[in-house]
N, C-alpha and C positions, 0 to 999 in steps of 0.2 A: 504494500500500500504506500502510495506517495505521501510524504509528510511535508511537502513543499506548500506552505500556506499561500504564498503569493500566486503560484500557478493555479491552485485550486480556486482562489477568489476570482482570478481572471477568467477562468472557465465559466464560473457561475454568472459573472457579469455578461459575458458573451452570449450565454444562453438566454439570459433575461432580456437582452436587447435583440435577440434573434439575429445576431451577426453571422452565425454559421448555419442556422436552420430556419430560414424564413418560412413563416406559416401562411399558406394561401387558401386553406380550406375554409368553408363557410360554417355557419352555426348549425349545419345539418338540416337546413331548409325550414327551420321553425320560424314562425312569424313573430310579431311583437316588436317592441322597440327597446333600445338601450339608451338611457339618458335623453329620451325624446326623439331618437333617430331610428328609422326602420333598419332592421338587421337581417330579415329573412332573405336568404340567398346571397347576401353580401359577405365580404370578408369580415372576420371577427375583429372587434376592437381589442386593443391591448392597453391597459392603463397602468402606468408606472408611478408608484407613490413612494416617496423617499423620506417622509417625516412622520412625526408622532400623530398626525391628524388622520392617519390611514383609516382607522375604524369609523371616524366621523364622516369621511368622504364616501366610503364604500356603502355604508348603511342606506343613505337615500338613493344611491344609484341602483341598489338591488331591490328596493321596495317596489313591489308590483311587477317586477320584470325578472323574477327569479329564473323563469324558463329561458331567458336570453343569456344568462350567465353560464358560460361553459365551465369555468373554474376560477378560483382565487388562489394564487400561488404566492407564498412567502419565500423569497430567495435568500434571506438571512445574510445580508451584506452589511450588518451593523457594526463594522469595525474597520480600522485602517491598517492595511498591511504595509509595514515599512520596509520589509525585506522578506525573503523566503522563510525566515525563522524568527522574525520579531513583529509584534503587532501592538496597536494601541486602541483603546475604546474611545479615546478623545473625550474623557470625562475628567476635567481638571478640578482641583480643589476637594477631592474626596476625603483626604486625610483630615483636613480641618472640619469638614462637614460631619464626619463620623465621630470626631472627638470633641467637637465644640458644643455649643448650646442650641444647635439646630433642633427644630421640633421633630417629633416622631415621624411625621409625614415626609419631611425632607430627607431624613435618614432612610426611610423605607423606599422612597423614590430612587435614591442613590443605589441601594441594594438591588432594586428591580432592574435599573439600567445596567448595572454590572453583570447581573445574571443573564439578561437578554443579549448583551454583547458576547458573553461566553457561549451562549447557545448558538449564536451566529457562527462563531469560530468552529464549534464542534460540528455543526451542520455542514459547513463548507468543507471541512476535512473528511466528513462522513465517518466519524468515530464516536463510539459510546465508551468513554473512559471510566475507570475507577477514580474516585475523588479522594484525595488526601488533604486534610485540613486540620486546623486546631480543634481540640476537643472542648475548649473553653466556651461556655455559653455566651460570653461577652465578646467573642472574636468576630469582627466584621467579615473576615474571610469565611468563617463557618456560616454566618447568616447568608452570604452569597451562595455558598454550596447548597444549603437547604432550599433557598429560593430557586436555584437552578434545578434541583431535584423535583420541586413542585411543578415547575414549568414542563419538564419532561413527562412527568406523570399525567399532566393535563392534556397532553397532545392526543388528538384523535389517532386511532390505529393507522389509518391511511397516511396521515401526515407524518407520523413517526417512521413508517416504512419508507416513504419517499425521501425523508431526510437522511436516514441512517442505513437503509437497505439491510444487508446481511451482517452489519457491524456488530449487532448484538450477539450473534452466534460465534464470534471470534473466540478462540480458545485463549489467546493472549490479548490483553487490552492495554492501550496506552494508560498512563497515569496522569491525571490532572491534579497538580499540586497548587493549592491555593494558600497564599501567605498574606499575613497582615504586614503593613508597612513598618510597624514598630518592631518587627522581628529583627530589623537591622536599620537603625537610624543613622549610624556613623557614615555609611557609604553615601548617603544622600547629602551629607554636609561637607565631606572632605573635598579638598582641591585634588585635581587629578592630573595625570601626565599622558593620558591617551588622546589620540588625535580627535576622534569623533566626540568624545566626552568633553574635550576642551572647546570644540565648536559649539556644543550644546550649552556649556556653562558661560563662555565669554561672548559668543556671537549670537546666542539665542536661536539656535537651530530648532526648527519646529516642523514636524511632518516632512523631513528630508529637504526643507527649504531654508536657506540662510541668506541674510542681507548684510553686506559689508559696506561700510562707508569709506570711500577712498578720496584722496586729494584729486581735484580736477587736473586735466592735462595742462591747463594754463596756469596752474598754481594758485588759482583764486577759488575759494570755497571748496566744497566737497560734493561728491556724487555717490549716491547709493547704488550698489550693484547686487542683484539678486541671483542666486544660483540654486538650481535644483540638483541635489545629489542623488541621482536615480541609478537604477541597476545597470544602465548602459555605460555609466561612468566606471570604467574598470579600475581606475586609481582608488576611488572611494570604496569599491567592492573589496579591494585588497588591503587597504590601509585604514579603514574606518576605526579599527580597534588596535592599531599599531601604536607603540609609544611615539610621542610627538617628534623626538629627534630622528627616529627612523622614517616617519612620514615626510618630514622636511627634507631629509637627505634624498628620499625617493623623488620629491618634486624636482630637485636639482638634476637628478639623473634623467628624469623624464624630459627636461629641457634639453639636455645634451643629446639624448636619443632623437628627439624631434628635429633638432638642428642638423644632425647627421643625415637623417632621412631626406630633409629638404635639400641638402648639399648633393646627395646622390641623384635626386631628380634633376637638379640643375646641370649635372655633368652627363646626363643620359642622352648620348647621341644627338647632339644639336644639328649635325649635318642631315641626318635622316628626317628630322622635323622640317628642315628647310626645303626638303625635296619630297613632295607628296608622292612622287612616283617611286620612291626608294623602296627597297625590299623590306626594310625594318620599320617602315613608317606605321603600318597597321598594328604590328605587335607592340610598338612603343606607346601608341595611343591607348591600346587596350590595357597595358600595364599602368599607365597614368590614371585611367578611369578606375581601375581596381584600387589603387593606392590612395587617391585623393579623399574618398569618404572616410577612410581610416585616419588619415592625417587631420581631417577636419574635426573628428571626434577627439583626437589627441590634443589638438589646439584648444578646443573648448574646455577640456578637462584641465589642461595646463594653465590656461588663464584663470579658471576658477580656483584651483588649489594654490597657485602662486599668490593670488590676492588673499585667500583665506589664511595661508600660512604666514604671510607678511603681517596681517592684522593680529594674528595670535602672538607672534614674536614681539610685536610692539606692546601689546597688552601685558604679556608675561613680564617683560622687563620693567615696564612702567609701574606695575603693582607688586613686583618682587614675588611672584607666585611660586617660583622655584623654592624659595625659603619656606613658604607656608606648606608646600607639598612635603618637603623633607621633614619639617618639624612634626606635622600631623602623623607621618608614618611611624615616628618614634614615641608618640604619646603613650601608648599602652605599656611599653616595657622600659623606657629610659628612667634614670634615677629622678626622684622627685625634685631634688634641688636643681638639677640640670633642666628639667622641664619648666619649672617655675621661672628660672632666669631667662630661658629662651622665649617663653611666652610673653614675659614682661617686655623684652626687647621688641617683639613684634607688635605689641599693643601701644608702644610709645607714640605720642602724637606725630613725631617727625618720621616714624617708620613708614616705609612704603606699604601700599595696600589701602583699599577702601574700608569704610566702617563695616560693610557686609563681610569682607574678608576676615576682619578681626573678630566679628561676632561668630562666624563659622568656626574659626580656630577655637574660641572658648567653648562653643557647643560641642566640638569634637573632644575637647579635654574633658568635659563633663560626662559625655556618653562613654568614652573609652576608658576613663579612669574614675570609677565610682568612689574609690577610696581617697581621692584627692581631698585634702583638708578643706572643710567648708569655709572657715574664716579667710583662707588664702584665695579661694575661688570668689568669695564676695568682694574681696579687695580688688581683684582683677575686673570684676563687673563694674565696680565703682570707677575704675580708671577709664573704662569705655564711656560710662555715663557722663563723665567730665568733658568728653570730646563730642557730646551730643548724640550718642548712639541710643537707639530705642532697644532696650534690653528685655522687652516683653517675651521674646522667644526663649531666652535663658530662664526667665521666671517660669515659663510653662514647663520647660524641661525639668526644673527642680521639683515641680509638682507631679511630674509624670513618673510615679513611683515604680512602674514596671521596669524602667531602665536600670534601676539600682540592683535588680535581681538578675539581670541578664549576664550570661557568661559568654563573652564574644569569642574567646579562643582565637585571637588574631595572631597568626604566626607569620613573622617577617623573615625572609631569606634574601640576602643580597647576593646575586650571582657573582661568581668570581670574574675578575677582569673588568669590572664596571667602575664608573666614577660617580661622583655625587651629582645631584641635579644642578647645583650651582656651577660646577665645573663644566658640565655638558652645555649649560646655557651660554657659557662664554663663547662657544663655537657658533652660536646662532647669529651673532652680529646684530647691529641695530635694525637691519632690514635686509631683504633679498637684494643683492646687487645684480644688476642686469637680469632681473627676473629669475634669480636663483643660482647664477654661476658661482661656484666655489663655496656655496653655503654648506655648513656642517662637514667640512672636510675633516675626516678623522674622528668625528664625534662617535663615541662608543654608545652602545645601547645600555644606558643605565636603567635601572628601575628596581625598586624594592617590590618584590612579588608578594602580595598579601592574599591569604586565602579568603575568599568571599564567603560569608556565613551562609548565604543562599546556596552557593555552589557546593559547600560542604554538606549541607542538609540533603541536597538533591543527589549527590554522589552516593550517600548512604542509602537513600530510598531506592535508587536505581539498582543497587545490589541486594535489595530485599531486606534491608535492615529496618528495625523498628525505631521510631523517634519518639521520645517521651513527650506526652501531652498532645499527641496527634492521633487522629483516627482516619480510617479508610472506609468509604461507603460506596455502595453500588449506585449506578445511575440507570434505572430501568423504568419502563412504564408500569404503573400499578404495583411497584415494590419499593418500600423504603428500607433504609439500613436499620439495623436492630438497635441503633442508639450509640452513644459515646463509647468508644473502646471496642466497638464491634469489628469483626474481621470480614472484609468484603470477600465474597466467593464468586469465582468465575462460573460461567454456565456449566463447565465440566465438573464443578464441585471441588476444585482445588483451591486452597487458601492462597492468597497472594503473598502472605508473609513468607519470606525466605526465597521467593522467586525473583530472579533478576528481571528488570524491566528494560525493553529495547526502545520504547518511545515514550516521551513525556512532554507535557505542556506545563510550564511554570508560569503562574499568574499572580501578580502582586496587587492587592487591593489598597489603594491609597497613593499610588505613584511609584515609579521605578526610575533607574538611572542607566545611562549607556555603559557605565562601568560594570554594572551587574550583567548587562547583555553581553559584554565582552567576556566575562567570567563563564557564562553559560556556553558561549561559543567555544571557548578554550576547552571546557569539560567535554563538549560534544566531540571535538576533534580528538581528544585524548582517549576517550572511552569508546569511540565509534558508535555512539548512540544517536538517535534522531531526537533532537530537543528543539522545542519552540518556546520562546520567552515573550511574555506580554504583560501589560498592566493597564489599569484604568487610564493612565496617562504617563508619558515620559516627562519627568519633572526635573528641571535644573536645580542645582544647589540653592541659588538665590531665590528661586520660586518656592522651594520648600521652606527656606528660612522665612519667607513672607507668610506662609501658612502657619508656622510656629508663632510668629509675631501676632498674627490675628488671634490665635488661640490664647496667647498670653494676655490679650486685652479683653477677652470674654469673661 
C-alpha cells in the first residue's frame, strides 16, 4: 500500500474534479429539476463545496428533488499536504484554545475540527489504523481520538466501505499516534540550526511559501520577493532538513554547477549554429531544447535559495542566534553556575538578540531545567522586565505544573571533527558574495544531535514496546475500545503489543515544528519504516511564544 500522502491527495482531487474520468452520462432519463433547472436526459450537475456551509447548501437543493440527486460524495480533502510525508490541518492557535479560558463550545469545536481533519487524512490514505494516545482523561489528544472514533462509528456502511475498502481486513495496520503539544514544549521554543526550520522561524515560512524583503537594485528602498518551495524544487527537497551550513554550502555549489552548464552551452559548436544546413545543426538544437527547461528550473531555485540564505545569514549575525543555539543545547546538562553566567550575558541589554529571543532562552531554561533555583530564575525574569519585555509567557509556564514532572531525557552527542556554531558562523561572511561564490569554504558540519522526545517515543512504539500512560484503541464501525489501558486487537485476534509496526502516522494536537518533522524523517530513513508526520498547524517558535503570552494574560 502506498503511504505517499501527497500522491494520494492529488489523486482524490483529480477524481473530484473529473480531470481523468469525465462523466457524460445523464441522470438515467428521470424527469424533474435540480435547483430549478430541468435535468431529464441532460448531463448531470456536479456541485463542489469547499467550506463548512456544505450541509446548509445541500439541504435546500435536495428538498423536493431527491429523485434528481444521483449521489452526494465527500472527498475528504480537509487538510494541507506539505510534502509526501508531512501535513497540516491549518488550525492555528489550538494550544492556547485548549489550555486557556475558552468556553466548552470553542474547545469542542477545536476537537471536532481536528478529528474531521484526521478523518480526511485516513480516508485519503485508505487506512483504518490503531490509535495510540494518552490514557489521561484531560488529554486533548485523547479527546480527539475519541471524537474520531465516534465519527467512524457514525459512518453509514456504504460510506465506510467507499472510504476504506478492504483496509479493515488488513492483518497488519498502521499506527496513528496522537500526542499533546505539552509532551515536548522545549522543541517548540528552542533556536534551531536546520535550514527549513530557520526559514520557518526567521522568515515566517507558511504552507511552503516564504516572502523575503531585499534591497532594490537601485539601492533605494526594499522589494518583497515571494517564493514557493514546492516539490519540483529539488534543492528544497534535498536540503529542507539539512543543517544550515550544509545548505548554504550547497547553494554555492549549485551556482558553480549552473555557471559550468551555461559555459558548456556557450562553447557548443557555434559554427554549426551559424550554418543551418550543417550536419550537427539539428542535434545541437535538440540538445539545447532538452537542457534549457532544466536550466530554467535550476535558475529559479538558485535565485530563491540565494536570496533566502542571504537573509538568514544577515538575521543570524544581527541577532547572534548562533550563541543562543549553543547555549540552549547545553541547558539540561551544563553546570548551574556556568548556565547562570551564560544566560545573564545573553539577557544583558547590550547583548544581541530581540526580546523574543531572550524570552525563548528563559523559557527553555525553565522547561529543560526544572531544578533551577526559583529565586535565580525570578531575578532573570526581573532583568527582562526592566528592558520592557512582556513576561506573561514565563508566568504561564510557572503555573503549568505538568512541566515540572516531565523527564525529557535529552541526550546530546557532539560528532567528532565538528566545530562550534560560532566558529562555523565565521565562515558565513556578512552576505553571499557574487550570489554565493566562495561562501562557506571549508565550513564543517557542526551540530549537536539531540534526541527528539517524539522520535524517541515513536521508535519504541514502532518496535512494539509499551509506553507508560498511553493506550491503544481500535478504530472500527460499531466497536469501541474497552477503555483506558485496553489492548487493541487486530481482526486476526493478535494483540498489537510486542508486534513491530511498519507504518505510522504521528499527529500533534496543538502545533508542531519543522525540527520535529526532521527528526521523524531521520527515524524513517534509519529504520526503513513508512512514517507520516502532521499537526493541527506548523507553528514557529515566536508564534508559540505568543500563544504562551496570551495564556499568561488569561
